[in-house]
MDAnalysis code that builds the backbone (N, CA, C; Angstrom):
import MDAnalysis as mda
import numpy as np

u = mda.Universe.empty(354, n_residues=118, atom_resindex=np.repeat(np.arange(118), 3), trajectory=True)
u.add_TopologyAttr("name", ["N", "CA", "C"] * 118)
u.add_TopologyAttr("resid", np.arange(1, 119))
u.add_TopologyAttr("resname", ["MET", "LYS", "ARG", "ILE", "PHE", "ALA", "SER", "GLY", "ILE", "PHE", "ILE", "SER", "LEU", "VAL", "CYS", "GLN", "ILE", "THR", "PHE", "ALA", "GLY", "ASP", "PHE", "PRO", "ARG", "VAL", "ASP", "ALA", "ASP", "LEU", "LYS", "THR", "TYR", "ASP", "ASP", "THR", "VAL", "ALA", "ALA", "LYS", "ASN", "THR", "THR", "PHE", "ASN", "ARG", "THR", "PRO", "ALA", "ASP", "PRO", "SER", "SER", "LYS", "ASP", "TRP", "VAL", "LYS", "SER", "LYS", "LEU", "SER", "HIS", "MET", "VAL", "ASP", "VAL", "ASP", "GLN", "TYR", "MET", "ARG", "THR", "TYR", "SER", "ASP", "ILE", "PRO", "PHE", "GLN", "HIS", "SER", "TYR", "ASN", "TYR", "ASP", "GLU", "THR", "VAL", "TYR", "PHE", "ARG", "GLN", "GLN", "PHE", "GLY", "PRO", "ARG", "TRP", "PHE", "ARG", "ILE", "ASP", "GLN", "GLY", "ASN", "THR", "ASP", "ASP", "LEU", "LYS", "THR", "LEU", "LEU", "LEU", "THR", "TYR", "ASN"])
u.atoms.positions = np.array([
    [102.920, 135.804, 100.685],
    [103.121, 134.522, 100.039],
    [103.694, 133.514, 101.017],
    [104.707, 133.932, 101.792],
    [105.310, 133.019, 102.759],
    [104.294, 132.587, 103.804],
    [103.433, 133.504, 104.189],
    [102.444, 133.203, 105.209],
    [101.471, 132.132, 104.723],
    [101.022, 132.232, 103.482],
    [100.107, 131.244, 102.918],
    [100.789, 129.888, 102.851],
    [102.030, 129.870, 102.392],
    [102.780, 128.621, 102.301],
    [102.952, 127.996, 103.682],
    [103.330, 128.810, 104.650],
    [103.517, 128.308, 106.011],
    [102.207, 127.770, 106.567],
    [101.101, 128.457, 106.284],
    [99.806, 127.974, 106.741],
    [99.473, 126.639, 106.105],
    [99.797, 126.493, 104.824],
    [99.548, 125.225, 104.130],
    [100.324, 124.087, 104.750],
    [101.572, 124.353, 105.131],
    [102.386, 123.329, 105.787],
    [101.766, 122.977, 107.130],
    [101.341, 123.981, 107.884],
    [100.724, 123.738, 109.182],
    [99.467, 122.887, 109.036],
    [98.620, 123.240, 108.087],
    [97.392, 122.481, 107.863],
    [97.724, 121.049, 107.453],
    [98.704, 120.890, 106.598],
    [99.121, 119.556, 106.174],
    [99.600, 118.725, 107.356],
    [100.411, 119.335, 108.225],
    [100.911, 118.620, 109.401],
    [99.780, 118.257, 110.352],
    [98.841, 119.178, 110.557],
    [97.704, 118.904, 111.426],
    [96.888, 117.748, 110.865],
    [96.669, 117.744, 109.551],
    [95.915, 116.662, 108.922],
    [96.636, 115.332, 109.092],
    [97.947, 115.327, 108.930],
    [98.693, 114.084, 109.076],
    [98.625, 113.582, 110.508],
    [98.701, 114.484, 111.471],
    [98.620, 114.083, 112.875],
    [97.217, 113.570, 113.176],
    [96.205, 114.270, 112.692],
    [94.827, 113.885, 112.933],
    [94.526, 112.522, 112.308],
    [95.024, 112.286, 111.101],
    [94.705, 111.064, 110.386],
    [95.498, 109.855, 110.865],
    [96.672, 110.087, 111.421],
    [97.560, 108.975, 111.765],
    [96.846, 107.959, 112.646],
    [96.759, 106.719, 112.150],
    [96.174, 105.631, 112.922],
    [94.658, 105.597, 112.950],
    [93.995, 106.565, 112.333],
    [92.537, 106.607, 112.350],
    [91.899, 105.729, 111.279],
    [92.702, 105.169, 110.398],
    [92.173, 104.415, 109.272],
    [92.858, 103.050, 109.159],
    [92.484, 102.128, 110.037],
    [93.162, 100.815, 110.057],
    [93.038, 100.055, 108.741],
    [91.954, 100.220, 108.050],
    [91.764, 99.544, 106.757],
    [92.784, 100.045, 105.738],
    [92.977, 101.352, 105.711],
    [93.947, 101.951, 104.797],
    [95.366, 101.551, 105.213],
    [95.630, 101.613, 106.503],
    [96.962, 101.222, 106.987],
    [97.274, 99.777, 106.618],
    [96.282, 98.897, 106.701],
    [96.487, 97.490, 106.321],
    [96.785, 97.370, 104.825],
    [96.083, 98.145, 104.004],
    [96.339, 98.120, 102.558],
    [97.730, 98.661, 102.241],
    [98.141, 99.715, 102.944],
    [99.483, 100.270, 102.723],
    [100.560, 99.278, 103.157],
    [100.298, 98.547, 104.229],
    [101.249, 97.522, 104.672],
    [101.363, 96.423, 103.620],
    [100.249, 96.022, 103.044],
    [100.276, 95.018, 101.971],
    [101.130, 95.515, 100.812],
    [100.933, 96.773, 100.437],
    [101.721, 97.369, 99.364],
    [103.211, 97.350, 99.724],
    [103.535, 97.853, 100.911],
    [104.938, 97.917, 101.337],
    [105.575, 96.529, 101.368],
    [104.847, 95.553, 101.899],
    [105.369, 94.191, 101.986],
    [105.602, 93.588, 100.598],
    [104.687, 93.852, 99.682],
    [104.818, 93.315, 98.323],
    [106.006, 93.937, 97.595],
    [106.151, 95.244, 97.697],
    [107.290, 95.916, 97.051],
    [108.600, 95.432, 97.672],
    [108.625, 95.288, 98.993],
    [109.839, 94.795, 99.660],
    [110.183, 93.388, 99.180],
    [109.181, 92.536, 99.021],
    [109.425, 91.172, 98.539],
    [109.953, 91.186, 97.107],
    [109.378, 92.020, 96.263],
    [109.858, 92.139, 94.879],
    [111.319, 92.605, 94.860],
    [111.635, 93.585, 95.702],
    [113.012, 94.097, 95.756],
    [113.968, 93.042, 96.299],
    [113.558, 92.320, 97.319],
    [114.404, 91.270, 97.893],
    [114.711, 90.199, 96.853],
    [113.696, 89.795, 96.133],
    [113.888, 88.778, 95.094],
    [114.856, 89.269, 94.030],
    [114.660, 90.497, 93.560],
    [115.556, 91.034, 92.529],
    [116.981, 91.188, 93.051],
    [117.111, 91.661, 94.274],
    [118.438, 91.962, 94.832],
    [119.259, 90.720, 95.165],
    [118.681, 89.548, 95.024],
    [119.464, 88.321, 95.232],
    [120.533, 88.155, 94.153],
    [120.297, 88.749, 92.998],
    [121.283, 88.725, 91.920],
    [122.193, 89.938, 92.084],
    [123.493, 89.706, 92.193],
    [124.402, 90.851, 92.351],
    [124.288, 91.829, 91.177],
    [124.325, 93.104, 91.504],
    [124.241, 94.139, 90.474],
    [125.465, 94.072, 89.565],
    [125.191, 94.143, 88.259],
    [126.267, 94.150, 87.271],
    [125.822, 94.961, 86.061],
    [125.874, 96.289, 86.165],
    [125.410, 97.143, 85.072],
    [126.127, 96.921, 83.745],
    [127.267, 96.231, 83.760],
    [127.968, 95.956, 82.507],
    [127.405, 94.717, 81.799],
    [126.541, 93.970, 82.491],
    [125.920, 92.778, 81.906],
    [124.560, 93.142, 81.316],
    [124.406, 92.909, 80.018],
    [123.131, 93.232, 79.380],
    [121.997, 92.370, 79.935],
    [122.303, 91.141, 80.341],
    [121.273, 90.293, 80.957],
    [120.800, 90.892, 82.284],
    [121.753, 91.401, 83.080],
    [121.367, 92.033, 84.336],
    [120.553, 93.294, 84.059],
    [120.956, 94.073, 83.070],
    [120.223, 95.303, 82.734],
    [118.795, 94.959, 82.309],
    [118.625, 93.931, 81.502],
    [117.273, 93.508, 81.104],
    [116.455, 93.125, 82.333],
    [117.080, 92.391, 83.241],
    [116.410, 91.984, 84.469],
    [116.055, 93.204, 85.319],
    [116.964, 94.151, 85.408],
    [116.729, 95.378, 86.171],
    [115.560, 96.165, 85.584],
    [115.556, 96.324, 84.277],
    [114.471, 97.062, 83.625],
    [113.133, 96.352, 83.824],
    [113.139, 95.039, 83.728],
    [111.918, 94.262, 83.950],
    [111.418, 94.446, 85.385],
    [112.337, 94.419, 86.323],
    [111.975, 94.629, 87.732],
    [111.401, 96.034, 87.936],
    [112.029, 97.027, 87.343],
    [111.546, 98.395, 87.482],
    [110.131, 98.525, 86.936],
    [109.877, 97.919, 85.798],
    [108.531, 97.961, 85.202],
    [107.540, 97.239, 86.109],
    [107.933, 96.084, 86.620],
    [107.059, 95.306, 87.496],
    [106.632, 96.114, 88.717],
    [107.577, 96.729, 89.394],
    [107.256, 97.518, 90.588],
    [106.450, 98.759, 90.203],
    [106.845, 99.410, 89.130],
    [106.131, 100.604, 88.662],
    [104.664, 100.290, 88.354],
    [104.424, 99.217, 87.637],
    [103.053, 98.879, 87.272],
    [102.236, 98.433, 88.483],
    [102.878, 97.732, 89.406],
    [102.200, 97.367, 90.656],
    [101.781, 98.630, 91.398],
    [102.686, 99.604, 91.497],
    [102.397, 100.858, 92.178],
    [101.228, 101.579, 91.506],
    [101.275, 101.674, 90.193],
    [100.221, 102.412, 89.482],
    [98.870, 101.719, 89.613],
    [98.866, 100.414, 89.587],
    [97.624, 99.665, 89.773],
    [97.123, 99.826, 91.205],
    [98.035, 99.816, 92.156],
    [97.661, 99.914, 93.566],
    [97.044, 101.267, 93.891],
    [97.318, 102.263, 93.092],
    [96.745, 103.584, 93.359],
    [95.225, 103.584, 93.218],
    [94.667, 102.511, 92.635],
    [93.209, 102.380, 92.510],
    [92.553, 101.770, 93.745],
    [93.335, 101.426, 94.751],
    [92.801, 100.782, 95.955],
    [91.651, 101.567, 96.595],
    [91.722, 102.898, 96.690],
    [90.581, 103.599, 97.295],
    [89.261, 103.291, 96.583],
    [89.306, 103.192, 95.276],
    [88.101, 102.867, 94.516],
    [87.723, 101.394, 94.706],
    [88.710, 100.511, 94.575],
    [88.453, 99.073, 94.680],
    [87.911, 98.664, 96.049],
    [88.374, 99.350, 97.096],
    [87.958, 99.003, 98.453],
    [86.886, 99.937, 99.004],
    [86.320, 100.744, 98.119],
    [85.219, 101.653, 98.476],
    [85.541, 102.515, 99.695],
    [86.702, 103.157, 99.668],
    [87.057, 104.056, 100.748],
    [86.095, 105.235, 100.785],
    [85.863, 105.732, 101.988],
    [85.113, 106.979, 102.083],
    [86.068, 108.135, 101.787],
    [85.564, 109.344, 101.832],
    [86.377, 110.500, 101.458],
    [87.621, 110.630, 102.344],
    [87.440, 110.555, 103.661],
    [88.573, 110.726, 104.575],
    [89.612, 109.625, 104.398],
    [89.163, 108.399, 104.184],
    [90.098, 107.308, 103.931],
    [90.886, 107.555, 102.645],
    [90.200, 108.052, 101.636],
    [90.862, 108.338, 100.359],
    [91.913, 109.426, 100.519],
    [91.580, 110.477, 101.233],
    [92.538, 111.563, 101.475],
    [93.749, 111.022, 102.221],
    [93.505, 110.235, 103.249],
    [94.600, 109.655, 104.029],
    [95.455, 108.747, 103.146],
    [94.809, 107.907, 102.361],
    [95.549, 107.020, 101.464],
    [96.442, 107.833, 100.532],
    [95.899, 108.852, 99.918],
    [96.679, 109.675, 98.976],
    [97.862, 110.346, 99.678],
    [97.643, 110.828, 100.897],
    [98.736, 111.461, 101.640],
    [99.847, 110.458, 101.937],
    [99.469, 109.258, 102.273],
    [100.453, 108.243, 102.636],
    [101.081, 107.583, 101.413],
    [100.320, 107.445, 100.351],
    [100.800, 106.748, 99.157],
    [101.658, 107.655, 98.274],
    [101.398, 108.942, 98.300],
    [102.143, 109.898, 97.471],
    [103.654, 109.793, 97.631],
    [104.165, 109.815, 98.854],
    [105.621, 109.686, 99.020],
    [106.156, 108.340, 98.520],
    [105.378, 107.295, 98.639],
    [105.802, 105.986, 98.132],
    [105.921, 106.048, 96.611],
    [104.944, 106.673, 95.972],
    [104.933, 106.854, 94.524],
    [106.173, 107.639, 94.096],
    [106.430, 108.729, 94.799],
    [107.576, 109.571, 94.468],
    [108.882, 108.782, 94.576],
    [109.041, 107.988, 95.650],
    [110.275, 107.205, 95.830],
    [110.489, 106.227, 94.682],
    [109.424, 105.560, 94.238],
    [109.552, 104.614, 93.124],
    [109.925, 105.365, 91.849],
    [109.187, 106.424, 91.546],
    [109.476, 107.200, 90.322],
    [110.883, 107.792, 90.355],
    [111.260, 108.370, 91.479],
    [112.588, 108.991, 91.582],
    [113.681, 107.929, 91.482],
    [113.490, 106.809, 92.153],
    [114.467, 105.723, 92.085],
    [114.633, 105.195, 90.669],
    [113.506, 105.003, 89.974],
    [113.577, 104.530, 88.590],
    [114.272, 105.546, 87.690],
    [113.974, 106.814, 87.880],
    [114.621, 107.861, 87.084],
    [116.132, 107.864, 87.323],
    [116.513, 107.790, 88.589],
    [117.946, 107.772, 88.917],
    [118.635, 106.545, 88.324],
    [117.980, 105.386, 88.442],
    [118.563, 104.153, 87.896],
    [118.696, 104.215, 86.376],
    [117.684, 104.759, 85.722],
    [117.765, 104.882, 84.246],
    [118.881, 105.830, 83.830],
    [119.050, 106.926, 84.545],
    [120.142, 107.854, 84.228],
    [121.494, 107.158, 84.369],
    [121.647, 106.376, 85.415],
    [122.894, 105.640, 85.630],
    [123.130, 104.638, 84.498],
    [122.086, 103.914, 84.124],
    [122.222, 102.930, 83.040],
    [122.543, 103.615, 81.720],
    [121.944, 104.750, 81.484],
    [122.214, 105.470, 80.241],
    [123.661, 105.958, 80.186],
    [124.203, 106.351, 81.318],
    [125.622, 106.754, 81.350],
    [126.523, 105.557, 81.027],
    [126.122, 104.391, 81.480],
    [126.908, 103.176, 81.226],
    [126.888, 102.807, 79.758],
    [125.740, 102.978, 79.123],
    [125.586, 102.523, 77.733],
    [125.558, 103.645, 76.718],
    [125.941, 104.815, 77.094],
    [125.938, 105.951, 76.183],
    [127.189, 105.975, 75.334],
])
């Protein structure tokens, strides 16, 4: 079992090394995504965090939904931009961790808010 798992990690690493930089179109789309999310976060973060303020909490929840929905819509980029198979695989490998960070961050933030208002 360990051997299969280790082989899977090796294959994954080889694929990431092989794919890195080979898909400029995908890299440009990922940069657009990263830049847009960063801009959304910068705009939201201009307001000081105040979890005790219901207005701030509403704003926070709205921001979380906005970024979440942008992320979920952006996952259709391979289809919208007619990526070939290799581009799609590369996109999924690169986009997956971004998806996880948004979902995990939102989950953590909701848990914190629930502790405040429980």
